[in-house]
C-alpha positions as CSV (number, residue, x, y, z in Angstrom):
1,X,69.0,-139.9,91.7
2,X,68.9,-137.8,88.6
3,X,72.1,-135.9,87.9
4,X,71.3,-132.2,87.6
5,X,73.6,-130.0,85.5
6,X,76.6,-128.6,87.2
7,X,76.0,-130.6,90.3
8,X,78.5,-132.9,92.1
9,X,77.4,-136.1,93.7
10,X,79.4,-138.6,95.9
11,X,78.6,-142.2,95.2
12,X,80.9,-144.2,97.6
13,X,83.8,-145.0,95.3
14,X,83.5,-142.0,93.0
15,X,82.4,-138.4,92.4
16,X,80.0,-137.8,89.6
17,X,79.4,-134.5,87.8
18,X,77.2,-133.5,84.9
19,X,78.5,-130.9,82.4
20,X,75.7,-130.3,79.9
21,X,75.3,-133.6,78.1
22,X,78.2,-135.5,79.5
23,X,78.9,-137.2,82.8
24,X,82.3,-136.9,84.4
25,X,83.1,-139.7,86.9
26,X,86.2,-139.4,89.0
27,X,87.2,-142.4,91.1
28,X,88.8,-142.4,94.6
29,X,90.4,-145.8,94.1
30,X,92.6,-146.5,91.0
31,X,91.5,-150.2,91.1
32,X,87.9,-149.2,90.7
33,X,88.8,-146.8,87.8
34,X,90.7,-149.5,85.9
35,X,88.0,-152.1,86.4
36,X,85.3,-149.8,85.1
37,X,87.5,-148.7,82.2
38,X,88.3,-152.3,81.4
39,X,84.6,-153.5,81.3
40,X,83.2,-150.5,79.5
41,X,85.9,-150.9,76.8
42,X,85.4,-154.7,76.7
43,X,81.6,-154.4,76.3
44,X,81.9,-151.7,73.7
45,X,84.1,-154.0,71.6
46,X,81.4,-156.7,72.1
47,X,78.8,-154.4,70.5
48,X,76.8,-153.9,73.7
49,X,75.0,-150.6,73.3
50,X,73.1,-150.2,76.6
51,X,76.2,-149.2,78.6
52,X,77.8,-145.8,78.9
53,X,80.0,-145.1,75.8
54,X,83.4,-143.8,76.7
55,X,84.1,-140.3,75.3
56,X,87.4,-139.9,77.0
57,X,89.6,-141.3,79.8
58,X,92.3,-139.8,82.0
59,X,94.6,-142.3,83.7
60,X,96.2,-139.5,85.8
61,X,92.9,-138.2,87.3
62,X,91.2,-141.6,87.3
63,X,88.4,-140.0,85.3
64,X,86.0,-141.4,82.7
65,X,83.7,-139.1,80.6
66,X,80.5,-140.6,79.1
67,X,77.3,-139.2,77.6
68,X,74.4,-138.3,79.8
69,X,72.0,-141.2,79.5
70,X,68.9,-140.2,81.3
71,X,67.2,-140.3,84.7
72,X,67.8,-142.9,87.4
73,X,65.2,-145.7,87.7
74,X,64.9,-144.9,91.4
75,X,63.4,-141.6,90.4
76,X,60.6,-143.5,88.6
77,X,57.8,-145.3,90.4
78,X,59.1,-148.7,89.3
79,X,57.7,-150.9,92.2
80,X,54.2,-151.3,90.9
81,X,55.7,-152.9,87.8
82,X,58.8,-154.4,89.5
83,X,58.5,-157.8,87.8
84,X,58.3,-156.2,84.4
85,X,61.4,-154.0,85.2
86,X,63.2,-157.1,86.4
87,X,62.4,-159.0,83.2
88,X,63.3,-156.1,81.0
89,X,66.7,-155.7,82.6
90,X,67.3,-159.5,82.6
91,X,66.4,-159.5,78.9
92,X,69.1,-156.9,78.1
93,X,71.6,-158.6,80.4
94,X,71.1,-161.9,78.6
95,X,73.3,-160.5,75.8
96,X,76.1,-159.9,78.3
97,X,75.6,-163.3,80.1
98,X,76.0,-165.0,76.8
99,X,79.4,-163.4,76.0
100,X,82.1,-166.1,75.5
101,X,85.2,-164.0,74.8
102,X,87.8,-164.4,77.5
103,X,88.0,-161.9,80.4
104,X,91.3,-160.8,82.0
105,X,92.3,-163.3,84.7
106,X,92.3,-160.6,87.4
107,X,88.5,-160.2,87.0
108,X,87.7,-163.9,87.1
109,X,86.0,-165.4,90.2
110,X,84.4,-168.8,89.5
111,X,82.7,-171.7,91.3
112,X,83.7,-172.1,94.9
113,X,86.0,-169.0,94.7
114,X,83.0,-166.9,93.6
115,X,80.8,-167.9,96.5
116,X,83.7,-167.6,99.0
117,X,84.1,-164.0,97.8
118,X,80.4,-163.4,98.5
119,X,80.6,-165.0,101.9
120,X,83.6,-162.8,102.8
121,X,82.0,-159.7,101.4
122,X,78.7,-160.2,103.2
123,X,80.0,-161.4,106.6
124,X,82.3,-158.3,106.8
125,X,79.3,-156.2,105.9
126,X,77.1,-157.8,108.5
127,X,79.6,-157.1,111.2
128,X,80.2,-153.5,110.2
129,X,76.6,-152.4,109.5
130,X,75.0,-154.3,112.4
131,X,77.6,-152.9,114.8
132,X,76.7,-149.4,113.7
133,X,73.0,-150.1,114.6
134,X,73.9,-151.7,117.9
135,X,72.6,-155.1,116.9
136,X,73.6,-157.8,119.5
137,X,76.6,-159.8,118.6
138,X,74.5,-163.0,119.0
139,X,72.3,-161.9,116.1
140,X,75.3,-161.0,114.0
141,X,76.8,-164.4,114.6
142,X,73.6,-166.3,113.8
143,X,73.2,-164.3,110.6
144,X,76.8,-165.2,109.6
145,X,76.1,-168.8,110.4
146,X,73.0,-168.8,108.2
147,X,75.0,-167.1,105.4
148,X,77.6,-169.9,105.7
149,X,74.9,-172.5,105.4
150,X,73.7,-170.9,102.2
151,X,77.2,-170.6,100.8
152,X,78.0,-174.2,101.7
153,X,74.9,-175.3,99.7
154,X,76.5,-173.6,96.7
155,X,78.8,-176.6,96.4
156,X,75.8,-178.6,95.2
157,X,74.8,-176.1,92.5
158,X,75.8,-176.3,88.8
159,X,78.4,-173.8,87.7
160,X,77.0,-171.2,85.2
161,X,79.9,-169.0,84.3
162,X,79.0,-165.5,83.1
163,X,80.1,-161.9,83.0
164,X,78.1,-160.3,85.8
165,X,77.6,-156.7,86.9
166,X,77.4,-157.6,90.7
167,X,75.2,-154.6,91.6
168,X,72.2,-154.6,89.2
169,X,69.9,-152.4,91.1
170,X,67.4,-149.6,90.1
171,X,69.9,-146.9,91.0
172,X,72.3,-148.3,88.3
173,X,69.7,-148.2,85.6
174,X,69.2,-145.0,83.6
175,X,66.1,-144.5,81.5
176,X,65.7,-142.1,78.5
177,X,62.3,-142.6,76.8
178,X,62.4,-146.3,75.7
179,X,66.1,-146.8,76.1
180,X,68.1,-148.3,79.0
181,X,71.7,-147.6,80.1
182,X,73.3,-149.8,82.8
183,X,76.0,-147.9,84.7
184,X,78.6,-148.5,87.3
185,X,80.8,-151.4,86.1
186,X,83.5,-151.0,88.7
187,X,82.4,-154.2,90.5
188,X,81.9,-156.4,87.4
189,X,83.6,-159.8,87.1
190,X,83.4,-163.1,85.3
191,X,81.8,-165.2,87.9
192,X,78.6,-167.2,88.6
193,X,75.3,-166.2,87.1
194,X,73.4,-167.4,90.3
195,X,75.0,-164.5,92.2
196,X,73.8,-161.9,89.6
197,X,70.2,-163.3,89.6
198,X,70.2,-163.3,93.4
199,X,71.3,-159.7,93.6
200,X,68.7,-158.7,91.0
201,X,65.9,-160.5,92.8
202,X,66.8,-158.7,96.0
203,X,67.3,-155.3,94.5
204,X,64.1,-155.4,92.4
205,X,62.1,-157.0,95.3
206,X,61.1,-160.1,93.3
207,X,62.2,-162.8,95.7
208,X,59.6,-165.6,95.4
209,X,58.5,-164.5,91.9
210,X,58.8,-166.8,88.9
211,X,61.8,-166.6,86.6
212,X,59.8,-167.3,83.4
213,X,61.2,-164.2,81.7
214,X,64.7,-165.7,81.7
215,X,65.4,-168.0,78.8
216,X,64.7,-171.7,79.4
217,X,68.3,-172.6,78.5
218,X,69.5,-170.6,81.6
219,X,66.4,-171.0,83.8
220,X,66.5,-174.8,83.6
221,X,70.0,-174.8,85.2
222,X,69.2,-172.5,88.1
223,X,68.2,-173.6,91.5
224,X,65.6,-171.0,92.4
225,X,65.5,-171.9,96.2
226,X,69.2,-171.5,96.5
227,X,69.1,-168.2,94.5
228,X,66.4,-166.8,96.8
229,X,68.2,-167.8,99.9
230,X,71.3,-166.0,98.6
231,X,69.1,-163.0,97.8
232,X,68.0,-163.0,101.4
233,X,71.6,-162.9,102.5
234,X,72.2,-159.8,100.4
235,X,69.0,-158.3,101.9
236,X,70.2,-158.8,105.5
237,X,73.2,-156.7,104.5
238,X,71.4,-154.0,102.5
239,X,68.7,-153.4,105.0
240,X,71.2,-153.1,107.8
241,X,72.6,-150.1,106.0
242,X,69.1,-148.5,106.2
243,X,68.3,-149.0,109.9
244,X,66.7,-145.8,111.3
245,X,66.3,-144.2,107.9
246,X,64.2,-146.6,105.8
247,X,63.6,-149.4,108.3
248,X,63.3,-149.3,112.1
249,X,65.7,-151.3,114.3
250,X,62.7,-153.4,115.6
251,X,61.4,-154.2,112.1
252,X,64.9,-155.1,111.0
253,X,65.4,-157.5,113.8
254,X,62.0,-159.2,113.0
255,X,63.1,-159.4,109.4
256,X,66.4,-161.0,110.2
257,X,64.9,-163.4,112.7
258,X,62.3,-164.6,110.1
259,X,65.1,-165.4,107.7
260,X,67.7,-167.1,110.0
261,X,65.0,-169.1,111.9
262,X,63.7,-170.6,108.6
263,X,66.7,-173.0,108.1
C-alpha cells in the first residue's frame, strides 16, 4: 500500500502517517518500538543504506520518524518477474546476512531455539486463524503435526547464523525509481538464515525455484528441500488469514491437504 500524504494507516503493531516527505511510525507496543529502533540504528552504523534512515525518535510516544522512501512493491505488478524480485532483494540482504558484529543478546535466537520459536509462532497461528475460518480441529492438529515434523528435521540442518528480517515480503519493500528500501524491522533477530530464505520463498511465491542468485558460499550450505517445507509451513498460516477474502475455504482445505499428505 502506498502511503498517501496526510493519511493514517494501521499496520497491526503500529500506526503509520505520512507528513509531506517523512513517515511517522507510532508503535502500540514498546517492545516493538525498541526492537525497530535498535535494528535501524545498528544497521545505520553498519553502513547499510537500503533501510529507513532515522530522522528522529521519541521514547515517550514510541515514535520513529524516517524519510518517505517510495511506493510499496505490492502496488507494482511484481509477480510476472517474481524470481527477479526475489533475487534482487536477496542480493541486497546478502550485505546484512554477512554482518559479523555482535547483536544484543535479547535479539538472538539460534539453532534449536530458533526453530522452536518458529514452531511456537506458527502452531499458535494455525490454531487461531483456522478457528476463525471454522476449519475442523482434526485438520488443525494434522497441520501442527506436519509442522512439528519439519521443525524436527531442522536438527539435521547446518546452522547458518545471520541477522534476519523475519518478514521479508513485498509489502515491506519500498521502491523509488531504481532504489529499494526495506522497512519494518520490529521482528528482526540474529537467528538462522534458513528461516529468512523460507519466508522469502513463500512471500515471493518462488517455492520450487532454483537458488542460483544466492552466493555459492551460502547456497552450498542450505538444504533446499528443508527450506521449501518450512516455506510451506509459513504458507499454511498466511493463507489461513486470507480465507474468504483471497482464497475460498474449499481451496484452502485442498491446499493444506496437499501439503500435509505429502510427508
